DSSP file (Angstrom, degrees, kcal/mol; ACC not computed):
  #  RESIDUE AA STRUCTURE BP1 BP2  ACC     N-H-->O    O-->H-N    N-H-->O    O-->H-N    TCO  KAPPA ALPHA  PHI   PSI    X-CA   Y-CA   Z-CA
    1    1 A M              0   0    0      0, 0.0    27,-0.1     0, 0.0     0, 0.0   0.000 360.0 360.0 360.0 134.3    1.0  -12.5   18.4
    2    2 A P        -     0   0    0      0, 0.0    25,-2.1     0, 0.0     2,-0.4  -0.166 360.0-130.7 -63.7 160.6    3.6  -14.3   20.7
    3    3 A R  E     -A   26   0A   0     23,-0.2    55,-2.7    25,-0.1    56,-1.3  -0.930  23.3-169.6-115.7 139.8    2.5  -16.4   23.6
    4    4 A Y  E     -AB  25  57A   0     21,-3.0    21,-2.5    -2,-0.4     2,-0.5  -0.935  20.5-140.3-128.0 148.9    3.9  -16.0   27.1
    5    5 A N  E     -AB  24  56A   0     51,-2.9    51,-2.6    -2,-0.3     2,-0.6  -0.956  17.9-158.7-100.9 125.5    3.8  -17.9   30.4
    6    6 A V  E     -AB  23  55A   0     17,-3.1    17,-2.0    -2,-0.5     2,-0.4  -0.937   9.4-154.7-103.6 118.7    3.5  -15.6   33.4
    7    7 A Y  E     +AB  22  54A   0     47,-3.2    46,-3.0    -2,-0.6    47,-1.3  -0.772  22.7 164.3 -96.6 137.2    4.7  -17.4   36.5
    8    8 A F  E     -AB  21  52A   0     13,-2.6    13,-3.2    -2,-0.4     2,-0.3  -0.968  17.7-177.4-148.5 160.3    3.3  -16.2   39.8
    9    9 A K  E     - B   0  51A   0     42,-2.1    42,-3.2    -2,-0.3    11,-0.1  -0.953  44.6 -67.9-151.2 170.8    2.9  -17.1   43.5
   10   10 A S  E >   - B   0  50A   0     -2,-0.3     3,-1.4    40,-0.2    40,-0.3  -0.281  34.3-131.7 -62.5 142.1    1.4  -15.6   46.6
   11   11 A E  T 3  S+     0   0    0     38,-2.6    -1,-0.1     1,-0.3    39,-0.1   0.779 110.4  56.3 -61.1 -25.7    2.9  -12.5   48.0
   12   12 A N  T 3  S+     0   0    0     37,-0.4    -1,-0.3     2,-0.1    -2,-0.1   0.538  81.8 114.4 -84.8  -6.2    2.8  -14.3   51.4
   13   13 A A  S <  S-     0   0    0     -3,-1.4    -4,-0.0     1,-0.1     5,-0.0  -0.353  74.6-110.4 -67.2 143.7    4.8  -17.3   50.1
   14   14 A S    >   -     0   0    0      1,-0.1     3,-2.0     2,-0.0    -1,-0.1  -0.412  26.9-113.7 -71.3 151.8    8.2  -17.7   51.7
   15   15 A P  T 3  S+     0   0    0      0, 0.0    -1,-0.1     0, 0.0    -2,-0.1   0.785 116.6  51.1 -58.7 -27.8   11.2  -17.0   49.4
   16   16 A W  T 3  S+     0   0    0      2,-0.0     2,-0.8     0, 0.0    -2,-0.0   0.412  80.9 107.5 -93.1   3.7   12.3  -20.7   49.5
   17   17 A D    <   -     0   0    0     -3,-2.0    -4,-0.0     1,-0.2     0, 0.0  -0.732  50.4-171.2 -79.6 111.5    8.8  -21.9   48.5
   18   18 A S        +     0   0    0     -2,-0.8     2,-0.2     2,-0.0    -1,-0.2   0.496  45.0 117.3 -87.6  -2.2    9.3  -23.1   44.9
   19   19 A N        +     0   0    0     -3,-0.0     2,-0.3   -10,-0.0    -2,-0.1  -0.474  39.0 162.0 -65.6 129.9    5.6  -23.7   44.2
   20   20 A R        -     0   0    0     -2,-0.2     2,-0.3   -11,-0.1   -11,-0.2  -0.986  28.6-140.9-146.6 156.5    4.4  -21.4   41.5
   21   21 A S  E     -A    8   0A   0    -13,-3.2   -13,-2.6    -2,-0.3     2,-0.4  -0.715  15.9-142.1-110.8 165.0    1.5  -21.2   39.1
   22   22 A S  E     -A    7   0A   0     -2,-0.3     2,-0.4   -15,-0.2   -15,-0.2  -0.971   7.9-161.6-133.2 150.9    1.5  -20.1   35.5
   23   23 A Y  E     -A    6   0A   0    -17,-2.0   -17,-3.1    -2,-0.4     2,-0.5  -0.997  14.2-149.8-128.6 122.5   -0.9  -18.2   33.3
   24   24 A T  E     +A    5   0A   0     -2,-0.4     2,-0.3   -19,-0.2   -19,-0.2  -0.820  26.5 162.9 -99.0 131.3   -0.6  -18.5   29.5
   25   25 A V  E     -A    4   0A   0    -21,-2.5   -21,-3.0    -2,-0.5     2,-0.5  -0.998  40.7-121.2-148.4 145.2   -1.5  -15.5   27.5
   26   26 A D  E     +A    3   0A   0     -2,-0.3     2,-0.3   -23,-0.2   -23,-0.2  -0.794  50.0 155.8 -84.3 125.5   -1.1  -14.1   24.0
   27   27 A A        -     0   0    0    -25,-2.1     3,-0.1    -2,-0.5     6,-0.0  -0.971  52.5-125.1-150.9 160.3    0.6  -10.7   24.3
   28   28 A S  S    S-     0   0    0     -2,-0.3     2,-0.3   -27,-0.1   -25,-0.1   0.681  91.7  -3.9 -83.3 -17.9    2.8   -8.3   22.3
   29   29 A S  S  > S-     0   0    0    -27,-0.1     4,-2.3     1,-0.1     5,-0.1  -0.959  78.5 -92.9-160.8 172.2    5.6   -8.2   24.9
   30   30 A E  H  > S+     0   0    0     -2,-0.3     4,-2.3     1,-0.2     5,-0.2   0.915 125.5  49.8 -61.0 -42.3    6.5   -9.3   28.4
   31   31 A S  H  > S+     0   0    0      1,-0.2     4,-2.2     2,-0.2    -1,-0.2   0.866 109.9  51.0 -67.3 -33.9    5.1   -6.2   29.9
   32   32 A D  H  > S+     0   0    0      2,-0.2     4,-2.2     1,-0.2    -1,-0.2   0.894 108.9  51.9 -66.8 -39.7    1.9   -6.6   28.0
   33   33 A A  H  X S+     0   0    0     -4,-2.3     4,-2.1     1,-0.2    -2,-0.2   0.914 110.7  48.0 -62.1 -42.3    1.6  -10.2   29.3
   34   34 A I  H  X S+     0   0    0     -4,-2.3     4,-2.5     2,-0.2    -2,-0.2   0.904 110.5  50.9 -66.2 -40.5    2.1   -9.0   32.8
   35   35 A S  H  X S+     0   0    0     -4,-2.2     4,-1.2     1,-0.2    -1,-0.2   0.879 110.4  49.4 -66.7 -35.5   -0.6   -6.3   32.4
   36   36 A K  H  < S+     0   0    0     -4,-2.2     4,-0.5     2,-0.2    -1,-0.2   0.890 110.8  50.7 -67.9 -37.7   -3.0   -8.8   31.0
   37   37 A W  H >< S+     0   0    0     -4,-2.1     3,-1.3     1,-0.2     6,-0.5   0.911 106.5  55.1 -62.3 -42.0   -2.2  -11.1   34.0
   38   38 A E  H 3< S+     0   0    0     -4,-2.5    -1,-0.2     1,-0.3    -2,-0.2   0.803 108.4  48.6 -62.7 -29.1   -2.8   -8.1   36.4
   39   39 A R  T 3< S+     0   0    0     -4,-1.2    -1,-0.3    -5,-0.2    -2,-0.2   0.535 100.8  86.2 -87.1  -6.5   -6.3   -7.7   34.9
   40   40 A S  S X  S-     0   0    0     -3,-1.3     3,-1.1    -4,-0.5     4,-0.2  -0.333  93.7-107.2 -87.9 173.1   -7.1  -11.4   35.2
   41   41 A S  G >  S+     0   0    0      1,-0.2     3,-0.8     2,-0.1    -1,-0.1   0.583 110.5  75.6 -74.4  -8.6   -8.5  -13.2   38.2
   42   42 A Y  G 3  S+     0   0    0     -5,-0.3    -1,-0.2     1,-0.2    -4,-0.1   0.650  75.1  76.7 -78.4 -13.7   -5.1  -14.7   38.8
   43   43 A A  G <  S+     0   0    0     -3,-1.1     7,-2.8    -6,-0.5     2,-0.3   0.740 100.7  41.0 -71.2 -21.1   -3.7  -11.5   40.2
   44   44 A T  E <   -C   49   0B   0     -3,-0.8     2,-0.4     5,-0.2     5,-0.2  -0.927  62.0-160.9-125.8 154.3   -5.5  -12.1   43.5
   45   45 A N  E >   -C   48   0B   0      3,-4.1     3,-1.8    -2,-0.3     2,-0.4  -0.788  69.2 -62.4-132.4  87.0   -6.1  -15.2   45.6
   46   46 A G  T 3  S-     0   0    0     -2,-0.4    -1,-0.1     1,-0.3     0, 0.0  -0.598 119.5 -17.2  67.5-124.8   -9.0  -14.5   47.8
   47   47 A S  T 3  S+     0   0    0     -2,-0.4     2,-0.4    -3,-0.1    -1,-0.3   0.486 126.1  87.3 -88.5  -3.0   -7.9  -11.7   50.1
   48   48 A C  E <  S-C   45   0B   0     -3,-1.8    -3,-4.1   -37,-0.0     2,-0.2  -0.784  72.1-134.5-103.0 138.7   -4.2  -12.3   49.2
   49   49 A R  E     -C   44   0B   0     -2,-0.4   -38,-2.6    -5,-0.2   -37,-0.4  -0.588  14.3-139.9 -86.2 152.3   -2.4  -10.8   46.2
   50   50 A N  E     -B   10   0A   0     -7,-2.8     2,-0.4   -40,-0.3   -40,-0.2  -0.721  12.3-147.4-103.2 161.0   -0.2  -12.8   44.0
   51   51 A K  E     -B    9   0A   0    -42,-3.2   -42,-2.1    -2,-0.3     2,-0.3  -0.969  19.0-112.6-130.4 147.4    3.1  -11.6   42.5
   52   52 A V  E     +B    8   0A   0     -2,-0.4   -44,-0.3   -44,-0.2     3,-0.1  -0.603  29.8 175.7 -76.3 132.1    4.9  -12.3   39.2
   53   53 A V  E     -     0   0A   0    -46,-3.0     2,-0.3     1,-0.4   -45,-0.2   0.422  64.2  -9.2-115.6  -3.7    8.1  -14.3   39.6
   54   54 A G  E     -B    7   0A   0    -47,-1.3   -47,-3.2     2,-0.0    -1,-0.4  -0.889  49.3-145.2 176.6 154.8    8.9  -14.8   36.0
   55   55 A V  E     -B    6   0A   0     -2,-0.3     2,-0.4   -49,-0.2   -49,-0.2  -0.999  17.5-172.6-132.5 135.2    7.8  -14.4   32.4
   56   56 A E  E     -B    5   0A   0    -51,-2.6   -51,-2.9    -2,-0.4     2,-0.5  -0.993  21.6-134.9-132.5 128.1    8.8  -16.8   29.6
   57   57 A K  E     +B    4   0A   0     -2,-0.4   -53,-0.3   -53,-0.2    -2,-0.0  -0.696  28.3 171.6 -78.2 125.4    8.1  -16.5   25.9
   58   58 A I              0   0    0    -55,-2.7   -54,-0.2    -2,-0.5    -1,-0.1   0.467 360.0 360.0-117.5  -4.6    6.8  -19.9   24.7
   59   59 A G              0   0    0    -56,-1.3   -55,-0.1     0, 0.0    -2,-0.1   0.377 360.0 360.0 178.0 360.0    5.7  -19.2   21.1
């Protein structure tokens, strides 16, 4: 199964804030990687939601 990096940052982050975090997951597709990220603890940050800003296939 391929491996993906899902890049995300806070929904409240300003558009020019380049800080982002990544979540590495084995998934069958980019959309599968995002859905697994959404079910993980990384989708929220306390009371604030995070948003996906990119997906990269890494293996």
